N, C-alpha and C positions, 0 to 999 in steps of 0.2 A: 505494499499499499503505499503510495507517494504521500508526500506532504499536503499536496492539494486534496488528495482523497481523505486524508485525516482531518484536514479543516472543514470539508464539506460535511464529513460525518459528524464532527464537532458541532458544527452550526445546526445541522438537522437534530441532533439530539437536544441542543439548547432550545430550538423552537418547540420541539415536543414536550420539553419540560415546562417552558412558558404556558403552552396550550393546557397542560395538565393543572397547572396552579391557576390559570383563568377559569377553568371549569370548576375547579374545587371551590374557588371564590363564589362563583355564580351559585353553585349548589348551596353553599352555606347561607348566602343572601336569600335563596328561596326558603331554606329551612327556618330562618329567623322570621321572615315574612309570615310563614305559615304558623309558627309560635305565637308571633303577635296576634294574628288573627284569632288564634285559639284563647289567648287570653282575654280579647276583647268580648268574644262569645260568652266566656265563662262569667265575665264582669256583667255583661247584659242578663244573663240568666239569673244571677243573684239579685240584680235589681228588680227584676221581675217578681222573683219570689218575695223579696221584701215588700213590694206593693200588694201582693196577696196577703202578707201577715198584716199590713197596716189596716186592711179592711177587716180582718178577725179582730185585731186589738181595738179597733173603733166600735164594733158591735159589742165586744166584752165590756169596754168603758161605758157604752150607752147603757147596757143592762145593768151594769152596777150603779151608775148614777140615777137611773129611773127606780131602782130598788132602794136606794138610799133616801131619794126625795120622797118615796111613798112610805118611809118609815119601816122599811123591811129589815134593818139591821137591828 
């Protein structure tokens, strides 16, 4: 193998290595985006659950207040 062949092989190897790094970086960016989306979905689900509990708590409070106003305690 001549020096020119070695240089071409080295350059080809370097290009392949750069392509691998680029693809790995892009894949990592996608993973982080998916994880961020999952976090936002989880947060939204918790907020919806909290809203459901607010209605329950309001009903309980209304019932207790009505009971105490009527002298039930």
